[in-house]
C-alpha positions in Angstrom: 6.9 -7.8 20.6 6.0 -10.5 18.1 7.6 -11.0 14.7 5.9 -13.0 11.9 6.8 -13.7 8.3 4.1 -14.0 5.6 4.3 -15.2 2.0 2.9 -12.8 -0.5 2.9 -13.4 -4.3 2.6 -10.7 -7.0 5.1 -8.1 -5.7 7.3 -7.3 -8.7 8.7 -3.9 -8.1 9.6 -1.3 -5.5 6.1 0.2 -5.8 4.5 -3.2 -5.1 6.8 -3.5 -2.0 5.8 0.0 -0.8 2.1 -0.6 -1.4 2.1 -3.9 0.6 4.1 -2.3 3.4 1.9 0.7 3.7 -1.3 -1.3 3.6 -0.2 -3.7 6.4 1.4 -0.9 8.5 -2.1 0.8 8.7 -3.4 -2.2 10.7 -3.8 -1.4 14.4 -1.1 -3.1 16.5 1.5 -3.3 13.7 4.8 -1.5 14.4 6.9 -2.3 11.4 6.6 -4.0 8.0 9.5 -5.1 5.7 8.6 -6.7 2.3 11.3 -8.6 0.5 10.8 -8.8 -3.3 13.5 -11.4 -3.8 11.8 -14.1 -1.7 8.2 -12.9 -1.7 8.0 -12.6 2.0 6.8 -9.8 4.3 8.1 -9.5 7.9 5.7 -8.0 10.3 6.4 -6.9 13.9 4.0 -5.7 16.5 2.1 -6.5 19.6 -1.2 -7.6 18.0 -0.5 -9.4 14.7 -3.8 -10.7 13.4 -3.3 -13.2 10.5 -6.8 -12.5 9.1 -6.3 -8.8 9.0 -2.9 -9.3 7.3 -4.6 -11.6 4.7 -7.4 -9.1 4.1 -5.0 -6.2 3.7 -2.7 -8.0 1.3 -5.7 -9.2 -0.9 -7.4 -5.8 -0.9 -4.1 -4.4 -2.1 -4.2 -6.8 -5.1 -1.7 -9.3 -4.1 -1.9 -13.0 -3.2 -1.6 -14.0 0.5 -0.2 -17.5 0.8 -0.1 -17.7 4.5 2.4 -17.5 7.3 5.9 -18.8 6.6 7.3 -21.5 8.8 9.0 -19.4 11.4 11.7 -21.2 13.4 11.3 -18.5 16.0 9.0 -15.6 16.8 11.6 -13.6 18.7 12.6 -10.1 18.3 15.6 -10.9 16.0 16.7 -8.2 13.6 15.8 -9.0 10.0 17.3 -7.2 7.1 15.9 -7.2 3.6 
């Protein structure tokens, strides 16, 4: 399983967080999504993470996709928001 972190701007409340999570979770190959309002990051885990699909999903939801965060590791470490 792969884990990646993306930077997303514009999430300001729990509804924004839920909207982004649901939108990305609907992408084929995505197992779990955790958005963190405090740091504007979205952690995505799955077997087929496609950056372009993530970008399209975020932007179609009305938020600003800023790219993938500089991940030190793409392992299956546990990440808590």
